[in-house]
Structure formats: C-alpha cells, structure tokens
C-alpha positions in Angstrom: 109.8 93.5 98.8 110.7 92.4 95.1 110.2 93.4 91.5 110.8 92.1 88.3 111.7 93.7 84.6 111.6 92.9 81.7 114.0 94.2 78.7 114.3 93.6 74.8 117.2 95.4 72.9 117.9 94.7 68.9 120.6 96.4 66.6 121.6 96.2 63.3 125.2 94.5 62.4 127.4 96.2 59.4 130.4 96.5 58.8 132.9 98.9 59.9 131.7 98.6 63.7 132.7 96.8 67.0 130.4 93.8 68.3 130.4 94.8 72.1 128.3 92.2 73.9 127.8 92.4 77.8 130.7 95.0 78.2 133.1 92.5 76.2 134.4 93.3 72.7 134.2 90.3 70.5 136.4 90.1 67.5 134.4 90.0 64.3 133.6 91.2 60.6 130.5 93.2 61.5 129.8 95.1 64.5 126.2 96.4 66.6 125.3 99.8 65.1 124.2 102.4 67.7 124.1 106.1 69.0 126.0 104.7 72.0 128.4 102.1 71.5 125.6 99.3 70.2 125.9 96.7 73.0 122.5 94.7 73.0 122.9 93.1 76.0 123.5 95.7 78.2 120.8 97.8 76.9 118.5 94.9 77.7 119.8 94.8 80.9 119.3 98.9 81.7 115.6 98.3 80.4 115.4 95.4 82.3 116.6 97.1 85.3 114.3 100.5 84.5 111.5 98.6 84.3 111.4 96.5 87.7 112.3 100.3 89.4 109.3 101.8 87.2 111.8 104.8 85.9 110.5 104.1 82.5 113.3 102.9 79.5 117.0 103.7 78.3 115.6 105.7 75.7 113.9 108.4 78.2 117.0 108.7 80.2 119.6 108.2 77.6 118.0 109.7 74.3 119.6 108.9 71.0 118.9 112.9 70.0 121.6 113.8 72.9 125.2 114.2 71.2 126.3 113.2 75.1 125.9 109.7 74.5 127.2 109.5 71.0 129.7 106.5 71.1 129.2 106.3 74.9 130.4 103.2 76.6 127.1 101.1 77.8 128.9 99.7 80.8 128.5 103.7 81.6 124.8 104.0 81.0 124.7 100.7 83.1 126.6 102.0 85.8 124.2 104.8 85.9 121.2 103.4 85.9 122.4 101.2 89.2 123.3 104.4 90.6 119.3 105.3 90.1 117.6 102.1 91.6 120.3 102.9 94.4 119.2 106.3 95.6 115.6 104.0 95.5 116.8 101.8 97.5 117.2 98.4 95.3 119.7 96.2 94.6 120.3 93.7 91.9 119.2 89.7 93.0 119.8 88.0 89.9 119.9 88.5 86.1 118.8 86.2 83.2 120.0 87.0 79.6 119.9 85.4 76.3 121.5 86.9 73.5 120.2 86.0 69.7 122.8 86.1 67.4 123.6 83.4 64.0 127.5 84.1 64.1 129.9 84.6 65.7 129.5 81.8 68.5 129.7 83.8 71.7 129.6 81.0 74.5 133.9 81.1 75.2 133.4 85.2 75.9 130.5 84.4 78.6 132.5 83.8 81.8 134.2 87.6 80.9 130.9 88.8 80.0 129.4 87.7 83.4 132.6 88.8 85.3 132.4 92.1 83.6 128.6 92.7 84.3 129.0 91.7 87.7 132.0 94.7 88.6 129.6 97.0 87.5 126.5 95.6 89.2 127.9 94.4 92.6 126.5 91.5 92.4 128.2 87.6 92.3 128.9 86.4 88.9 126.5 83.5 89.7 124.1 85.9 89.6 124.0 86.8 86.3 122.8 84.2 83.6 124.1 85.0 79.7 122.6 82.3 77.7 123.2 82.3 73.6 121.0 81.0 71.0 120.6 81.4 67.6 117.1 81.8 65.2 118.2 78.5 63.1 119.1 81.1 60.2 115.3 83.2 60.5 114.5 86.8 60.7 116.9 89.3 60.8 119.4 87.7 63.3 119.4 84.5 61.3 120.4 86.4 58.0 123.4 88.1 59.8 121.7 91.5 59.9 121.2 92.2 63.2 121.5 90.8 66.9 118.9 91.1 69.9 118.9 90.6 73.6 116.3 89.8 76.6 117.0 90.2 80.2 114.8 89.6 83.2 116.0 91.1 86.2 114.9 90.6 89.9 115.3 93.7 92.4 115.5 93.7 95.9 114.2 96.5 98.1 116.4 97.3 100.8 115.1 100.4 102.0 112.1 102.9 101.7 113.4 106.1 99.6 111.8 109.1 101.1 112.3 110.8 97.6 111.4 108.0 95.1 109.8 109.1 92.0 108.1 105.8 90.4 105.7 106.1 87.4 104.4 102.8 88.6 101.5 102.6 90.9 100.6 100.1 93.0 97.4 98.9 95.0 97.1 97.5 98.3 94.9 94.7 98.8 92.8 94.0 101.8 90.3 91.1 103.3 
C-alpha cells in the first residue's frame, strides 16, 4: 500500500535569527522566526509525512505552546516523525519539495540538505528532490519578509501494525 502526503509551511524572516533550511545553516542577514529553529523545509516535510500516515500535523505533536520545543532543532522533530511512521509500518519512498525564497540563493546548499535529510529519514539522497524558486518579487516572499516550503511524500507500507492509531478512514470498494 502506498500513501501520499502534502505539507506546507511559512515563516517570517527577521534580523537576529539563523536561517535553517533542510537542516542546513544558510548564511544570510535574516533568519526564520519560529518557536523551534524555524526550518520551514523540515516542517513542511514533517507535515507531509504525518498527513500521509493520517497522524494529523506538526502543531498537534509539537505545539508551540509547549516550552519543551522552544528553539529545538527541527531535525529532532523529523526524527520523531520518522519513528512514528515506522511504528505504523511505513517507510519513506521519496520526497519532492520546493522552497520559496527571494534571497539568498540556496541552490549551492541543496546537495548538503539532501545528504542531511537522507541520513535522518533513512533513504537515498536520490529520493529527495529539493527545488528552489522565487516569487518574482511578489508577495511576502518576494518582499523578503518570509519564506515558504511545500513537500510531497510517498509512504510505502512495509507491514500492518496491530496498534495503528490512524485518524483516516478508508472504504473498500467491491464489485
């Protein structure tokens, strides 16, 4: 069985913060404002994975009202999400992502992001697509006020978990 999930995240950019994207510290004059380290790409990936497994969203599992997660490295959140889906019998097939950011240009950092994410997720780097785009100076991204990211994931069911706690409902169609 295969399941597809979609994730989206956006964060404000501001001086005095670091800019983490895909688990990599990107040199820039502004960084992502968030309760955690503000890694918009990792957050979108987490939501895509959780959605595919019908496990709600990142805010449900790691709420910004919980001081435990204040300033946490988003790679730790991704590790926890991977553990959750493995308990249900799933593994990641592949990821396809897009980061929307006017500046800085992140293309040179993409191979490092793929390597970082692959080591956490446990899949080959060639199964992690990271694309970058601008918004041609339009909207909050184009004005340099924020960053956003989109992610799509394919989950593969490896085994049926007897303790699956899924929020999704399925219907079997028979002839």
